N, C-alpha and C positions, 0 to 999 in steps of 0.2 A: 388712358394715362396709367402707367404702371405704378402700383402702390402696394406697400406692405404695412400692415397695422398689427402691432403687438398688443396683447392683453394678458391678464392673469397675474400680474405682479401684485405684491403686497407685503405686509408685515407677517412674519411667521417665527415661531420659536425654534431654537436649535433642535434638530431631529425631526422637524416637521417637513411637510411636502407642499409643493405648488406645481401647477401645470400652466405653462405659458403657451399661448397660441399666437400664430403668425398667419394672418389672413391675407392672401394675395388677391389683387384685382388688376385687371388690365393685361394680364398675361396668364399663361397656363404653366403649372409646375412641371408639366411633362418635359419641358425643355430647359429647366433651370435647376441647378443645385441650390439648396438653401442652407445657410449657416446661421448658427447662433453665436453671438459674441457678447462680451460683457466688459464694462469699464467701471472700476471702483474709483473713488475719489483719489486723485493724485497718482493714479496708475495708468498705464497704457491700455488701450483696448486689446483684448485677447480673444482668441477663438476658443469656443466651448465645445461645439459639436457641429456636425454637418450631415446632410443626407443628399444622396445623388438624385438626379432627376427621375430615375426609375424607382427610387425608394429602396433599391436593392443593396446599397452600400451606405454605411454610416461610419462616422469617425468621432472620437472623443478626446478631449484633453485629458492628460493623466490625472489631473486634479479632480475630475468628475466621473471617471470611469467607475462603473458599478453602482453609481448613485443616480445618474441622469440617463434618460432614455429619449432619443429623438424618434419621431414617427411622422408620417405624412398621410393625409387623406386627399388624394388628388381629385376625387369627386367633389370635395368641398373646397379644393384649392387652399388647403390650410396645413401648416406644419405645427407640430406640438413639441414641447420640451417638458417631459415629466421630470421633476426634480424631487428626489427623496433624500432623507437623511441630511437635510440642509445644515450647513455650518455657518458661523458668523462670517467666515472669509468668503462665502458665496455672495455676500452683500455687494450689489452693484446695479447699474442700469444695464438691462439686457436688451440687445438689439438682434433682430433677424435681418438677413441680407440675402440677396439673390445674385447668382452668377449664371450667365447664359452659357450653358454647357450640357452636353449629353454624355459626357465621359462616364465610364462605369464607376470610377472612384471619385470621391469628393475630398477636398482638402480645405483647411481653414487657417493655414499658416500665414497666408498673405491677404491682408484686408483689401488690398487694391484689386484683387481678383473679383471682388464683389462690387458690382456697379450700382446696385439699388439697395437702399436701406430704409428701415422703418424708423419711427421716432423714439423708440425705446420704451421700456417699462421698468419701473423701479422694483427691485427685490431687496428686502431688508430682513436679515436673520438676526434676531435679538431676543433676549429674554426680558 
């Protein structure tokens, strides 16, 4: 059974850091791109970052470029999202999702490209 489990969310002050983890089971990351998405109250779910199945390509939303870093450890079947210089507007539920593809590039503009989703982890940035 294919499963994604996010962890690492919490409450952090503005300017702080968090590292989210997305542990995959039931499939190997070698054949899936992984995306991180977030949804704030009253807003649509949006793409934050993605990493290709090979790990060689990454993509970021403009709002997080230079602050967030996505990485993967295929041996552990886990993808990470390092979030630095957090802002109150980063507050949201963060989800990871998997897309069955071995394309060299990843994109996270279309949520429906991602068939498998985790349950989400809450990130709150507040003083």
